[in-house]
C-alpha positions, 0 to 999 in steps of 0.5 A, a space after each residue: 068194242 074199243 076204238 084204236 087211237 089214231 095219230 093226227 098230224 101236227 104242224 112243227 113248232 119250235 117251242 124253245 124259240 117261243 119260250 125264249 121270246 116270251 122270257 126276253 121281255 121279263 128279263 128286260 123288266 127284271 133288269 130295269 126294276 131289280 138292278 138298274 133302279 137300285 144301282 141308281 139309288 146307291 148314288 143318292 145323297 142319303 146314306 139310308 137310300 144308298 144302303 137300301 139301293 146296295 142291298 136291293 141291287 145285290 139281291 136283285 141281281 140274282 133273279 136277273 141273272 137267273 132269268 137271263 141265263 134261262 132265256 139264253 139257254 132257250 134261245 140257243 136251243 131254239 136256234 139249234 132247233 130252227 136249223 133242224 126245222 128249216 128256219 122255223 122260230 129263228 127270228 124269235 130265238 135270235 130276238 131273245 138272244 140279242 135282246 137279252 145280251 144287249 140288256 146284260 151288256 148295256 145295264 152297267 153302262 146305263 146304271 153309270 150314265 143314270 148315276 152321273 145324271 143323278 149326281 149332277 142333279 143332287 149336287 
């Protein structure tokens, strides 16, 4: 005799918001390691270090952009799902969206500030 499958109740979840929350720290870390630090290297007095900084900054921007766009897409989808689910996961999605957008906007400003500080130290 074969048993008939039974459907069990599962609590609602907002997987998009949870994924966005998990991706946000990665986007911030990738921004710091593969974009901000190499941009800072371009302001060092050594031409070799400047060249390495330019190459790594250009190459490092691509994964940063990819992780940032992916996080923004998941956060937007999570916010839309939160509306449908009565607010479930809204804070996760909002955190990811705000954190990634602030990092994306603040990264060039931080790079310029760090570059000015580096130029003051090495001059």
